TIKETI-43920 format. One line per field, with one value per residue: residue number from 1; residue in three letters; x, y, z of N, C-alpha, C in turn. Coordinates in steps of 0.1 Angstrom, whole numbers, plus 2048, in hexadecimal, padded with zeros to 3 digits. Layout:
N
n <- [NUM | ...]
res <- [ALA | ...]
n.X <- [X | ...]
n.Y <- [Y | ...]
n.Z <- [Z | ...]
ca.X <- [X | ...]
ca.Y <- [Y | ...]
ca.Z <- [Z | ...]
c.X <- [X | ...]
c.Y <- [Y | ...]
c.Z <- [Z | ...]
end
This chain:
276
n <- [1 | 2 | 3 | 4 | 5 | 6 | 7 | 8 | 9 | 10 | 11 | 12 | 13 | 14 | 15 | 16 | 17 | 18 | 19 | 20 | 21 | 22 | 23 | 24 | 25 | 26 | 27 | 28 | 29 | 30 | 31 | 32 | 33 | 34 | 35 | 36 | 37 | 38 | 39 | 40 | 41 | 42 | 43 | 44 | 45 | 46 | 47 | 48 | 49 | 50 | 51 | 52 | 53 | 54 | 55 | 56 | 57 | 58 | 59 | 60 | 61 | 62 | 63 | 64 | 65 | 66 | 67 | 68 | 69 | 70 | 71 | 72 | 73 | 74 | 75 | 76 | 77 | 78 | 79 | 80 | 81 | 82 | 83 | 84 | 85 | 86 | 87 | 88 | 89 | 90 | 91 | 92 | 93 | 94 | 95 | 96 | 97 | 98 | 99 | 100 | 101 | 102 | 103 | 104 | 105 | 106 | 107 | 108 | 109 | 110 | 111 | 112 | 113 | 114 | 115 | 116 | 117 | 118 | 119 | 120 | 121 | 122 | 123 | 124 | 125 | 126 | 127 | 128 | 129 | 130 | 131 | 132 | 133 | 134 | 135 | 136 | 137 | 138 | 139 | 140 | 141 | 142 | 143 | 144 | 145 | 146 | 147 | 148 | 149 | 150 | 151 | 152 | 153 | 154 | 155 | 156 | 157 | 158 | 159 | 160 | 161 | 162 | 163 | 164 | 165 | 166 | 167 | 168 | 169 | 170 | 171 | 172 | 173 | 174 | 175 | 176 | 177 | 178 | 179 | 180 | 181 | 182 | 183 | 184 | 185 | 186 | 187 | 188 | 189 | 190 | 191 | 192 | 193 | 194 | 195 | 196 | 197 | 198 | 199 | 200 | 201 | 202 | 203 | 204 | 205 | 206 | 207 | 208 | 209 | 210 | 211 | 212 | 213 | 214 | 215 | 216 | 217 | 218 | 219 | 220 | 221 | 222 | 223 | 224 | 225 | 226 | 227 | 228 | 229 | 230 | 231 | 232 | 233 | 234 | 235 | 236 | 237 | 238 | 239 | 240 | 241 | 242 | 243 | 244 | 245 | 246 | 247 | 248 | 249 | 250 | 251 | 252 | 253 | 254 | 255 | 256 | 257 | 258 | 259 | 260 | 261 | 262 | 263 | 264 | 265 | 266 | 267 | 268 | 269 | 270 | 271 | 272 | 273 | 274 | 275 | 276]
res <- [MET | GLY | ILE | ILE | THR | SER | GLN | GLN | LEU | THR | ASN | PHE | TYR | THR | ALA | TYR | LYS | GLU | ALA | ASP | VAL | THR | PHE | THR | LYS | GLU | VAL | ILE | ARG | ALA | LEU | GLY | LEU | ASN | THR | LYS | GLN | VAL | PHE | LEU | LYS | CYS | VAL | GLY | GLN | GLN | TRP | PRO | CYS | VAL | ILE | TYR | SER | CYS | SER | MET | MET | GLY | ALA | LYS | VAL | ILE | ALA | CYS | LEU | LYS | ASP | ASP | PHE | PHE | LYS | LYS | VAL | GLN | THR | ALA | ASN | ASN | ILE | VAL | SER | LEU | ARG | PHE | SER | PHE | LYS | LEU | PRO | ASP | LYS | ALA | ASP | PRO | ILE | ALA | PHE | TYR | ALA | SER | ALA | ARG | ILE | MET | GLY | PHE | ASN | PRO | TYR | THR | LYS | ASP | ASN | THR | SER | LEU | ASN | PHE | LEU | SER | LEU | VAL | PHE | THR | GLN | ARG | PRO | PRO | ASP | SER | LEU | ILE | GLU | ILE | LEU | GLY | ILE | LEU | LEU | ASP | THR | ASN | ALA | ASN | ALA | LYS | ASN | ARG | LYS | GLU | GLU | ARG | ILE | ILE | ILE | THR | ALA | ASP | SER | ILE | ARG | LYS | LEU | GLY | LEU | LYS | SER | LYS | GLU | GLY | VAL | ILE | PHE | ILE | ASP | LYS | VAL | PRO | ARG | LYS | GLY | ILE | ILE | ARG | ASP | ILE | SER | PHE | SER | GLY | ALA | LYS | ILE | ILE | ILE | LEU | GLY | VAL | GLY | LYS | PHE | LEU | ALA | ASP | LYS | ASP | ALA | ILE | LEU | SER | LEU | GLU | LEU | GLU | ASP | HIS | SER | ARG | THR | MET | GLU | LEU | LYS | GLY | LYS | VAL | TYR | ARG | TYR | GLU | PRO | VAL | GLU | GLY | ARG | LYS | GLU | LEU | ALA | VAL | LEU | ILE | ILE | ILE | PHE | ASN | GLU | GLU | THR | LEU | PRO | MET | GLU | TYR | LYS | LEU | LYS | LEU | ASN | GLU | TYR | LEU | SER | ARG | SER | ARG | ILE | SER | ALA | PRO | ASN | GLN | ASP | GLN | ASP | GLU]
n.X <- [40A | 42A | 444 | 45E | 480 | 49D | 4B1 | 4A3 | 495 | 4AA | 4B2 | 49C | 49D | 4B5 | 4B1 | 49A | 497 | 495 | 480 | 460 | 43F | 420 | 403 | 3E8 | 3C4 | 3C2 | 3DB | 3DA | 3C5 | 3CF | 3E6 | 3DB | 3DA | 3D2 | 3C0 | 3B5 | 3C4 | 3DC | 3F5 | 405 | 41D | 429 | 43B | 42A | 411 | 3F8 | 3EF | 3D7 | 3DE | 3E3 | 3F2 | 404 | 419 | 434 | 454 | 471 | 481 | 474 | 456 | 438 | 41E | 3FC | 3ED | 3D6 | 3DF | 3E6 | 3EE | 3F7 | 404 | 41A | 428 | 42F | 43F | 454 | 45F | 469 | 47D | 476 | 472 | 45E | 447 | 43B | 41E | 415 | 3FC | 3F1 | 3DB | 3E1 | 3DD | 3E4 | 3E5 | 3D4 | 3CF | 3D2 | 3F2 | 408 | 41F | 43A | 44D | 469 | 46E | 47A | 46C | 46E | 463 | 447 | 428 | 40C | 3EF | 3D9 | 3D0 | 3BA | 3B7 | 3CB | 3D2 | 3D3 | 3EC | 409 | 421 | 444 | 457 | 474 | 482 | 493 | 4A3 | 4A9 | 48A | 470 | 471 | 458 | 44D | 460 | 45D | 442 | 441 | 456 | 44D | 438 | 446 | 457 | 445 | 43B | 452 | 456 | 43F | 445 | 45E | 459 | 442 | 439 | 439 | 427 | 40C | 400 | 3DE | 3D4 | 3C7 | 3D8 | 3E5 | 3CF | 3C7 | 3DE | 3DF | 3C8 | 3B0 | 38D | 385 | 38E | 37D | 371 | 364 | 361 | 35E | 355 | 354 | 342 | 330 | 329 | 33C | 33F | 35C | 379 | 397 | 3B7 | 3D2 | 3E5 | 3F5 | 40B | 408 | 3F2 | 3D8 | 3CB | 3AC | 392 | 376 | 353 | 34A | 34F | 36F | 37A | 369 | 36C | 385 | 39D | 38D | 382 | 386 | 37D | 389 | 37C | 384 | 37B | 381 | 38D | 381 | 368 | 35F | 365 | 36E | 389 | 38F | 39C | 3A7 | 3A9 | 3B1 | 3A5 | 3BE | 3C3 | 3B6 | 3B4 | 3AD | 39B | 3A5 | 391 | 37A | 365 | 353 | 360 | 379 | 39A | 3A1 | 3BA | 3C3 | 3CF | 3DA | 3D3 | 3ED | 3EE | 3D7 | 3D6 | 3CC | 3DB | 3D9 | 3D6 | 3F0 | 400 | 3F8 | 400 | 41B | 423 | 41D | 42F | 447 | 447 | 448 | 461 | 472 | 46C | 472 | 48F | 490 | 47E | 48B | 4A1 | 495 | 48D]
n.Y <- [414 | 40A | 413 | 424 | 422 | 438 | 42B | 419 | 42A | 435 | 41D | 418 | 42F | 42B | 413 | 417 | 430 | 439 | 42D | 42E | 434 | 42F | 442 | 433 | 42E | 41A | 41A | 434 | 432 | 41E | 42A | 440 | 45A | 47C | 489 | 4A1 | 4B3 | 4B8 | 4CB | 4E2 | 4FA | 51B | 538 | 542 | 53C | 523 | 505 | 4ED | 4CA | 4AB | 48D | 479 | 466 | 45D | 45E | 45A | 46D | 47E | 48B | 486 | 49B | 4A6 | 4C3 | 4DF | 4FB | 51E | 53E | 54D | 53B | 533 | 54B | 54E | 538 | 53D | 553 | 547 | 537 | 51D | 50E | 4FD | 4F3 | 4D3 | 4C9 | 4AF | 49A | 483 | 46B | 457 | 436 | 432 | 44A | 466 | 47F | 48D | 48D | 4A5 | 4B3 | 4C4 | 4C1 | 4CD | 4D6 | 4D6 | 4E1 | 4CE | 4CB | 4D2 | 4C6 | 4C5 | 4B6 | 4AD | 4B1 | 4C1 | 4D1 | 4E8 | 4F4 | 4E1 | 4D0 | 4BA | 4B4 | 4B1 | 4AB | 4B0 | 4A8 | 4BF | 4B8 | 49E | 48F | 495 | 481 | 474 | 46F | 45E | 449 | 441 | 43B | 429 | 413 | 40A | 402 | 3EF | 3DD | 3D3 | 3C7 | 3B3 | 3A5 | 395 | 389 | 37D | 36E | 354 | 351 | 349 | 354 | 34A | 348 | 356 | 361 | 376 | 37C | 384 | 39C | 3AC | 3AD | 3BB | 3B0 | 3A5 | 38C | 369 | 35E | 35B | 363 | 350 | 352 | 33C | 336 | 34A | 343 | 348 | 33C | 335 | 335 | 32A | 33A | 32E | 334 | 34F | 35F | 373 | 365 | 354 | 341 | 32C | 31D | 311 | 2FF | 2F7 | 2DC | 2C8 | 2C4 | 2BB | 2C2 | 2DD | 2E4 | 2F4 | 30A | 32B | 344 | 35B | 369 | 378 | 390 | 39D | 3BD | 3CA | 3E2 | 3E0 | 3EE | 3E8 | 3CF | 3B9 | 3AC | 38F | 382 | 363 | 341 | 320 | 30B | 2F1 | 2D7 | 2CC | 2B0 | 2B0 | 2A1 | 288 | 296 | 295 | 2A6 | 2BE | 2D3 | 2DE | 2F9 | 303 | 321 | 333 | 353 | 36D | 37F | 398 | 3A5 | 3A8 | 3B9 | 3D8 | 3E1 | 3C9 | 3BD | 3D0 | 3CD | 3B3 | 3B5 | 3C7 | 3B8 | 3A2 | 3B0 | 3BA | 3A2 | 399 | 3AB | 3A8 | 38E | 388 | 393 | 383 | 36B | 372 | 376 | 35D]
n.Z <- [99E | 9AB | 9C2 | 9B2 | 9AE | 9AB | 99E | 98E | 97E | 96F | 963 | 953 | 942 | 935 | 927 | 918 | 90C | 8F2 | 8E8 | 8D9 | 8E4 | 8D8 | 8DC | 8DF | 8E3 | 8F6 | 903 | 90D | 91F | 930 | 93B | 947 | 93D | 93D | 925 | 920 | 92D | 922 | 913 | 8FD | 906 | 903 | 907 | 91C | 913 | 90B | 8F8 | 8F0 | 8EA | 8D9 | 8E3 | 8CD | 8CC | 8E2 | 8F0 | 906 | 8FC | 8EC | 8DC | 8C8 | 8BE | 8B9 | 8AF | 8AD | 89D | 89A | 88C | 8A3 | 8B3 | 8A4 | 8A3 | 8BE | 8C2 | 8B0 | 8BC | 8D3 | 8CA | 8C0 | 8D7 | 8EE | 908 | 912 | 920 | 936 | 944 | 95C | 96A | 983 | 990 | 9AB | 9B7 | 9C6 | 9BA | 998 | 987 | 97A | 962 | 951 | 933 | 924 | 902 | 8E0 | 8C2 | 8A5 | 88D | 877 | 86A | 855 | 862 | 854 | 831 | 82D | 843 | 84C | 863 | 877 | 885 | 884 | 89A | 8A0 | 8BC | 8CF | 8EE | 902 | 917 | 92F | 936 | 94F | 96D | 972 | 958 | 94D | 95E | 95A | 93D | 93D | 94D | 93E | 926 | 931 | 939 | 921 | 917 | 92B | 927 | 912 | 919 | 931 | 92E | 933 | 94E | 96A | 97E | 99C | 9A6 | 9C3 | 9E3 | 9EA | 9D2 | 9C3 | 9CF | 9CB | 9B0 | 9AB | 9A5 | 9A7 | 9B0 | 9B1 | 99F | 97E | 95D | 941 | 91E | 906 | 8E5 | 8E6 | 8FA | 91C | 938 | 95A | 96F | 983 | 988 | 984 | 97F | 970 | 954 | 93E | 926 | 928 | 939 | 954 | 95B | 96F | 966 | 965 | 952 | 934 | 92A | 912 | 8FE | 8FB | 8F4 | 8DE | 8D7 | 8D1 | 8EA | 904 | 921 | 93C | 954 | 973 | 981 | 9A1 | 9A8 | 99D | 987 | 96D | 955 | 94A | 92B | 91E | 901 | 8F0 | 8EB | 8F2 | 8FB | 904 | 91A | 93C | 951 | 971 | 98D | 99B | 997 | 980 | 974 | 971 | 961 | 958 | 946 | 92E | 924 | 909 | 903 | 8EB | 8E1 | 8D4 | 8D9 | 8F4 | 910 | 91A | 934 | 942 | 93E | 94B | 966 | 96B | 967 | 97B | 992 | 98E | 98F | 9A9 | 9B7 | 9B0 | 9BC | 9D7 | 9DC | 9E3 | 9FC | A0A | A09 | A19 | A31 | A37]
ca.X <- [419 | 431 | 44F | 469 | 48D | 4A5 | 4B8 | 499 | 493 | 4B6 | 4B2 | 491 | 4A1 | 4C0 | 4AC | 48E | 496 | 492 | 474 | 454 | 432 | 414 | 3F8 | 3DB | 3BA | 3C5 | 3E6 | 3D6 | 3BD | 3D8 | 3F0 | 3D4 | 3DD | 3C7 | 3C2 | 3B0 | 3CD | 3E9 | 3F6 | 412 | 41E | 434 | 43B | 41F | 404 | 3F8 | 3E6 | 3D4 | 3E4 | 3E1 | 3FF | 403 | 423 | 43D | 45F | 478 | 489 | 46C | 448 | 431 | 411 | 3F3 | 3E6 | 3D0 | 3E8 | 3E3 | 3FA | 3FC | 40D | 427 | 42F | 435 | 44A | 45F | 465 | 46F | 487 | 470 | 472 | 451 | 446 | 430 | 418 | 40F | 3F4 | 3ED | 3D4 | 3E7 | 3D4 | 3E9 | 3E6 | 3C7 | 3CE | 3DA | 3FF | 40B | 42D | 43E | 459 | 46E | 471 | 47C | 465 | 477 | 45C | 438 | 422 | 3FD | 3EA | 3D1 | 3D1 | 3AE | 3B7 | 3D9 | 3D5 | 3D5 | 3FA | 410 | 42E | 44E | 45E | 480 | 484 | 4A0 | 4AA | 4A3 | 47D | 46D | 471 | 44B | 44B | 469 | 456 | 435 | 445 | 45F | 445 | 431 | 44F | 45C | 43A | 43B | 45E | 454 | 434 | 44C | 469 | 454 | 435 | 435 | 43A | 419 | 408 | 3F5 | 3D4 | 3D1 | 3C1 | 3E2 | 3E8 | 3C3 | 3C8 | 3E9 | 3DC | 3BD | 3A4 | 382 | 386 | 393 | 373 | 371 | 35A | 367 | 354 | 35A | 34B | 338 | 328 | 330 | 33D | 346 | 367 | 382 | 3A4 | 3C1 | 3DE | 3E5 | 402 | 40A | 404 | 3E6 | 3D2 | 3C4 | 3A0 | 38B | 368 | 34A | 347 | 357 | 37A | 37D | 360 | 36F | 393 | 39F | 383 | 385 | 382 | 380 | 389 | 378 | 388 | 375 | 38A | 389 | 378 | 35B | 35B | 367 | 374 | 393 | 38C | 3A8 | 3A3 | 3B3 | 3AC | 3A7 | 3C8 | 3C1 | 3B0 | 3B9 | 3A3 | 39D | 3A5 | 386 | 36F | 363 | 34B | 368 | 384 | 3A2 | 3A4 | 3C6 | 3C0 | 3DA | 3D5 | 3D7 | 3F6 | 3EC | 3CB | 3D6 | 3CB | 3E7 | 3D7 | 3D9 | 3FE | 405 | 3F5 | 409 | 429 | 425 | 41D | 43B | 452 | 447 | 44C | 46F | 478 | 469 | 478 | 49B | 48D | 478 | 496 | 4AA | 48E | 48D]
ca.Y <- [413 | 409 | 41D | 422 | 428 | 440 | 421 | 413 | 435 | 435 | 411 | 41B | 439 | 425 | 408 | 41A | 43E | 43C | 425 | 435 | 42F | 435 | 444 | 42E | 42F | 410 | 41F | 440 | 42D | 416 | 433 | 44A | 467 | 486 | 48E | 4AF | 4BB | 4B7 | 4D8 | 4E8 | 507 | 523 | 546 | 545 | 538 | 514 | 500 | 4DF | 4C2 | 49C | 485 | 46E | 45D | 463 | 456 | 462 | 476 | 488 | 487 | 48B | 49F | 4AC | 4CF | 4E9 | 507 | 529 | 548 | 552 | 531 | 533 | 557 | 54C | 52E | 544 | 55B | 53E | 52E | 510 | 507 | 4FC | 4E9 | 4CA | 4C6 | 4A2 | 498 | 475 | 467 | 44A | 42F | 432 | 458 | 46C | 48A | 48B | 493 | 4AD | 4B7 | 4C9 | 4BD | 4D7 | 4D0 | 4DE | 4DC | 4CA | 4CC | 4D4 | 4C0 | 4C5 | 4A8 | 4A9 | 4BB | 4C9 | 4DA | 4EB | 4F9 | 4D5 | 4CD | 4AF | 4BA | 4A8 | 4B2 | 4A9 | 4AD | 4C6 | 4B2 | 492 | 493 | 493 | 473 | 46E | 46A | 452 | 43E | 43D | 434 | 41E | 408 | 405 | 3FB | 3E4 | 3D3 | 3CD | 3BE | 3A7 | 39D | 38C | 382 | 375 | 36B | 347 | 352 | 348 | 359 | 342 | 351 | 354 | 36D | 380 | 381 | 38B | 3A9 | 3B3 | 3AF | 3C4 | 3A9 | 3A4 | 37F | 35E | 359 | 361 | 35E | 34D | 351 | 332 | 337 | 354 | 33E | 34A | 331 | 339 | 32C | 32E | 33C | 327 | 33C | 357 | 364 | 37B | 35D | 34D | 33F | 320 | 320 | 305 | 302 | 2EB | 2D8 | 2BE | 2CB | 2B7 | 2C9 | 2EB | 2E6 | 2FA | 313 | 339 | 347 | 368 | 369 | 385 | 391 | 3A9 | 3C4 | 3CC | 3EE | 3DC | 3F8 | 3E3 | 3C2 | 3B7 | 3A1 | 389 | 37A | 358 | 334 | 314 | 303 | 2E3 | 2D6 | 2C1 | 2AB | 2B3 | 294 | 285 | 29F | 294 | 2B1 | 2CA | 2D2 | 2E9 | 2FE | 30B | 32B | 33B | 360 | 374 | 38A | 3A4 | 3AB | 3A8 | 3C7 | 3DE | 3E2 | 3BC | 3BC | 3D9 | 3C7 | 3A7 | 3BA | 3CD | 3AD | 39B | 3B8 | 3BA | 395 | 397 | 3B4 | 3A3 | 380 | 388 | 396 | 377 | 361 | 376 | 374 | 34E]
ca.Z <- [99C | 9B7 | 9C4 | 9A8 | 9B3 | 9A2 | 995 | 985 | 974 | 967 | 95A | 949 | 938 | 92D | 91F | 910 | 90A | 8E4 | 8E4 | 8D7 | 8E8 | 8D1 | 8E6 | 8DA | 8ED | 901 | 90A | 915 | 92B | 93A | 942 | 94E | 937 | 93D | 918 | 920 | 935 | 91B | 90C | 8F9 | 90C | 8FD | 90B | 925 | 90D | 909 | 8EE | 8F2 | 8DF | 8DB | 8E2 | 8C4 | 8D1 | 8EB | 8F5 | 910 | 8F5 | 8E5 | 8DA | 8BC | 8C2 | 8AF | 8B4 | 8A4 | 8A0 | 891 | 88B | 8B0 | 8B8 | 89D | 8A7 | 8CB | 8C0 | 8AA | 8C7 | 8DD | 8C3 | 8BF | 8E4 | 8F4 | 913 | 910 | 92D | 938 | 950 | 95E | 976 | 987 | 999 | 9B9 | 9BC | 9C7 | 9B0 | 98C | 987 | 96E | 961 | 944 | 92D | 91A | 8F5 | 8D4 | 8B6 | 89A | 880 | 876 | 85E | 856 | 865 | 848 | 826 | 82D | 84E | 84D | 871 | 87F | 882 | 88A | 89F | 8A5 | 8C7 | 8D5 | 8FB | 903 | 922 | 934 | 93A | 95D | 971 | 970 | 94B | 94C | 966 | 953 | 931 | 940 | 952 | 932 | 91D | 938 | 939 | 914 | 917 | 934 | 921 | 909 | 91F | 93D | 92B | 938 | 95D | 96E | 98B | 9A2 | 9AC | 9D2 | 9E9 | 9EA | 9C4 | 9BE | 9D5 | 9C5 | 9A2 | 9AA | 9A0 | 9B0 | 9B7 | 9A9 | 996 | 971 | 953 | 934 | 913 | 8FD | 8DA | 8EA | 905 | 928 | 942 | 966 | 973 | 98D | 981 | 98C | 97D | 964 | 94F | 932 | 91B | 929 | 947 | 957 | 961 | 971 | 962 | 965 | 945 | 92E | 924 | 904 | 8F4 | 8FB | 8EF | 8D1 | 8D3 | 8D5 | 8F8 | 90A | 92F | 942 | 962 | 979 | 98A | 9AE | 9AA | 997 | 97D | 960 | 954 | 940 | 922 | 919 | 8F6 | 8ED | 8E7 | 8FB | 8F5 | 908 | 927 | 945 | 95A | 97F | 993 | 9A3 | 994 | 972 | 96F | 970 | 958 | 958 | 938 | 92C | 91A | 903 | 8FF | 8DF | 8E6 | 8CD | 8DE | 902 | 915 | 920 | 942 | 948 | 93E | 955 | 973 | 96D | 968 | 988 | 99B | 98D | 993 | 9B8 | 9BC | 9AD | 9C6 | 9E4 | 9DD | 9EA | A0A | A10 | A0B | A24 | A3E | A3A]
c.X <- [41F | 43C | 45A | 475 | 494 | 4AD | 4AF | 496 | 49E | 4B6 | 4A7 | 496 | 4AC | 4BA | 4A2 | 48D | 492 | 486 | 467 | 448 | 427 | 409 | 3EA | 3D1 | 3BD | 3D0 | 3E2 | 3CE | 3C6 | 3E1 | 3E8 | 3D7 | 3D0 | 3C8 | 3BE | 3B9 | 3DB | 3EA | 404 | 412 | 42B | 431 | 42E | 411 | 404 | 3ED | 3E3 | 3DA | 3E1 | 3EF | 3FD | 40D | 42D | 448 | 466 | 481 | 481 | 45E | 443 | 423 | 40A | 3EC | 3E1 | 3D7 | 3E5 | 3EF | 3FF | 406 | 41A | 42F | 436 | 441 | 456 | 467 | 46E | 47A | 483 | 470 | 464 | 452 | 43A | 42B | 412 | 407 | 3EF | 3E5 | 3D8 | 3DE | 3D7 | 3EA | 3D8 | 3C5 | 3D6 | 3E8 | 401 | 419 | 430 | 44C | 45D | 472 | 473 | 474 | 46E | 470 | 44D | 434 | 413 | 3F8 | 3E1 | 3D2 | 3C5 | 3AE | 3C6 | 3DC | 3D7 | 3E3 | 3FF | 41E | 437 | 456 | 469 | 482 | 492 | 4A9 | 4A3 | 495 | 47B | 46D | 463 | 448 | 454 | 462 | 44A | 438 | 44D | 457 | 43E | 43A | 455 | 452 | 43A | 446 | 45B | 448 | 439 | 456 | 464 | 446 | 430 | 435 | 42B | 417 | 3FD | 3EB | 3D1 | 3CB | 3CB | 3E4 | 3DB | 3C3 | 3D2 | 3E6 | 3D0 | 3B1 | 399 | 383 | 38D | 389 | 374 | 367 | 362 | 35C | 35B | 350 | 33F | 32F | 32F | 330 | 344 | 351 | 36F | 390 | 3AE | 3CE | 3DC | 3F3 | 400 | 404 | 3F7 | 3E1 | 3CD | 3B8 | 398 | 37C | 360 | 346 | 351 | 362 | 37C | 375 | 363 | 37D | 393 | 394 | 387 | 37F | 385 | 37E | 386 | 37B | 382 | 37F | 384 | 37F | 36A | 357 | 35D | 36D | 380 | 38F | 398 | 3A4 | 3AE | 3AC | 3AE | 3B1 | 3C7 | 3B9 | 3B7 | 3AE | 3A6 | 39B | 399 | 37A | 36C | 35B | 353 | 374 | 38C | 3A5 | 3B1 | 3C3 | 3CD | 3D5 | 3DB | 3E0 | 3F3 | 3E0 | 3CB | 3D6 | 3D8 | 3E5 | 3DA | 3E8 | 405 | 403 | 3FE | 417 | 42C | 426 | 42A | 447 | 453 | 44C | 45B | 477 | 477 | 470 | 485 | 499 | 486 | 482 | 49F | 4A3 | 48E | 49B]
c.Y <- [413 | 414 | 41A | 429 | 430 | 436 | 41B | 41D | 435 | 429 | 413 | 424 | 433 | 41B | 40D | 428 | 442 | 434 | 42D | 42E | 436 | 436 | 440 | 430 | 426 | 415 | 42B | 43C | 426 | 41F | 43E | 458 | 470 | 48D | 49D | 4B8 | 4BB | 4C4 | 4DA | 4F6 | 50E | 532 | 54A | 541 | 529 | 511 | 4F1 | 4D6 | 4B3 | 495 | 479 | 463 | 464 | 459 | 45F | 46C | 481 | 483 | 48C | 48F | 4A5 | 4B7 | 4D8 | 4F6 | 512 | 533 | 54C | 548 | 532 | 540 | 555 | 542 | 534 | 54C | 553 | 534 | 520 | 508 | 508 | 4F3 | 4E0 | 4C6 | 4B8 | 4A2 | 48A | 474 | 458 | 443 | 430 | 440 | 45F | 477 | 487 | 492 | 49A | 4B2 | 4BC | 4C3 | 4C7 | 4D0 | 4DA | 4D8 | 4DA | 4CB | 4CD | 4CD | 4C1 | 4B7 | 4A3 | 4B5 | 4C5 | 4D3 | 4DD | 4F0 | 4ED | 4D0 | 4C1 | 4B4 | 4B0 | 4B0 | 4A9 | 4B0 | 4B3 | 4C1 | 4A5 | 496 | 490 | 484 | 46C | 468 | 45E | 446 | 438 | 435 | 428 | 411 | 402 | 3FC | 3EF | 3D9 | 3CC | 3C3 | 3B1 | 39E | 392 | 383 | 379 | 370 | 35D | 347 | 353 | 34E | 351 | 34B | 34D | 361 | 379 | 385 | 388 | 399 | 3B1 | 3B6 | 3B9 | 3BD | 3A7 | 397 | 375 | 359 | 361 | 35B | 35C | 34B | 347 | 331 | 33F | 34F | 340 | 33E | 337 | 32F | 332 | 32F | 336 | 32F | 344 | 35B | 36D | 372 | 356 | 34B | 331 | 323 | 313 | 308 | 2F5 | 2E8 | 2CD | 2C5 | 2C7 | 2BD | 2D8 | 2EE | 2EC | 304 | 321 | 33C | 356 | 367 | 377 | 386 | 39E | 3B0 | 3C7 | 3D7 | 3EC | 3E5 | 3F2 | 3D5 | 3C2 | 3AA | 39C | 37F | 36F | 34C | 329 | 30B | 2F4 | 2E3 | 2CB | 2BD | 2AF | 2A5 | 292 | 28D | 29F | 29F | 2BE | 2C8 | 2DF | 2ED | 306 | 314 | 332 | 348 | 365 | 380 | 397 | 3AC | 3AC | 3B6 | 3CC | 3DE | 3D4 | 3BA | 3C4 | 3D3 | 3BB | 3AB | 3C0 | 3C2 | 3A5 | 3A3 | 3B9 | 3AD | 393 | 39F | 3AD | 395 | 380 | 38A | 38A | 36D | 365 | 374 | 365 | 34A]
c.Z <- [9AA | 9B8 | 9BA | 9AD | 9A8 | 998 | 98B | 97A | 96A | 95D | 94F | 93E | 92F | 923 | 915 | 90B | 8FB | 8DF | 8E4 | 8DC | 8E0 | 8DB | 8DF | 8E6 | 8F9 | 909 | 913 | 921 | 935 | 942 | 94A | 949 | 937 | 92F | 917 | 927 | 92F | 912 | 907 | 8FF | 906 | 901 | 912 | 91F | 90A | 8FF | 8F0 | 8E7 | 8E3 | 8D9 | 8D8 | 8C9 | 8DA | 8EE | 900 | 909 | 8EE | 8E4 | 8CD | 8C1 | 8B7 | 8B5 | 8AA | 8A7 | 895 | 892 | 899 | 8B6 | 8B1 | 8A0 | 8B4 | 8CA | 8BA | 8B4 | 8D1 | 8D7 | 8C3 | 8CC | 8EA | 901 | 910 | 91E | 92D | 944 | 951 | 96A | 979 | 991 | 9A8 | 9BF | 9BB | 9BC | 9A4 | 98E | 97A | 96E | 953 | 940 | 922 | 90D | 8EA | 8C9 | 8AA | 88D | 881 | 869 | 85F | 858 | 859 | 83E | 827 | 838 | 851 | 85B | 87A | 87B | 88A | 88D | 8A4 | 8B0 | 8CC | 8E3 | 8FC | 90E | 926 | 939 | 949 | 960 | 970 | 963 | 948 | 953 | 95E | 946 | 934 | 945 | 947 | 929 | 924 | 938 | 92C | 912 | 91F | 92E | 917 | 910 | 92B | 93A | 930 | 948 | 962 | 97C | 991 | 9A9 | 9BA | 9D6 | 9E8 | 9DC | 9BE | 9C3 | 9CE | 9B6 | 9A0 | 9A4 | 9AB | 9B8 | 9AD | 99E | 989 | 968 | 946 | 929 | 909 | 8F1 | 8DE | 8F5 | 912 | 931 | 94E | 96A | 97E | 987 | 98A | 98B | 970 | 960 | 944 | 926 | 91C | 937 | 948 | 95F | 963 | 96E | 964 | 957 | 940 | 926 | 915 | 8F9 | 8F3 | 8F6 | 8E1 | 8CD | 8D8 | 8E2 | 8FB | 91A | 934 | 950 | 968 | 982 | 997 | 9B0 | 9A3 | 98B | 96F | 961 | 94A | 938 | 91B | 90E | 8F4 | 8E8 | 8F1 | 8F5 | 8F7 | 915 | 92F | 94E | 969 | 986 | 99D | 9A1 | 984 | 96B | 96D | 966 | 95A | 94A | 938 | 921 | 916 | 8FE | 8F1 | 8E3 | 8E0 | 8D3 | 8ED | 908 | 91C | 92F | 949 | 948 | 949 | 963 | 975 | 96E | 976 | 993 | 99B | 991 | 9A2 | 9BD | 9BB | 9B8 | 9D3 | 9E7 | 9E5 | 9F9 | A11 | A13 | A17 | A31 | A41 | A3F]
end
C-alpha cells in the first residue's frame, strides 16, 4: 500500500462507508488478515471470533460464546471492542487496532450448536483510519476494475518492478497445454502475450495466464479465453494472442496490484507534466 492522505481517507469513507465486504478466503489472503488474532473484547476479557463481513459502519462476526460472555456484555450495555490484525506487504510487523461497537443482535449459527453465534455489530464511532484504508482500497479496486477495465499497462522493466512481477515472461495454458510467452500488456479485462505458434489454431480456446510474482513464492492464475490473434510482422512463427479474462474468477490480488499501479500513475502524471 502506498501513502494514503487524510483527504483520500475521507473520500473512501464518504463513498464506501455502507458497502459490505464479505471475508472470503481470497479476500482474507489479499488483505493479509491475521485470522488467529481477531477477537471480541469486553470488560477486560476477550473471545476469538471470525469476521464474516465488514463495512466502515459495522461488522458481522461468528464466535463460540458461553454464559460468561453474555454476563460481561450485559454489564457493558452491549458495548464491545472488535480487534483487527493485518499483515501488510509494506510493513515488517503486523498492525492491530480496535473498533468500538454495539451488539445489535445474536443468532445461533447452526441449530445443532447454540453456543456458536452470528453477531451483528454497529460501530459506535468512525472506525480507525487503518480499517478505512484497507476496506477503501479494496472497494476502490473493485470499482476501478469495472470503470477502468480497458486501461492497459505496457509491460516494461519499470512496470514489472512496480507490479511486483518476476519478469515479462509468462506461461499460458491453452486447452491445458502450457506455452511460454512474452507479455506485451495487461489490464483488468485481459492481456496481450507473444507466443511461438500459429495463432489461428489457438483462437477461441480456453486459456489460463500464469504470472510469477517477484518473491517467487506463488503465481497468479488468470482464467479467460483467447479472443483473437494478431500476426507479428516479419515473424511468421510468432503470434500475439489477445486474452479476455473471466471477470468473475479474476484474483483479488491481481486487481489490487493493477489498481495500485494505476493510482500511482494518476498521481505522478501531473508532476511529470509540470517537470516537462
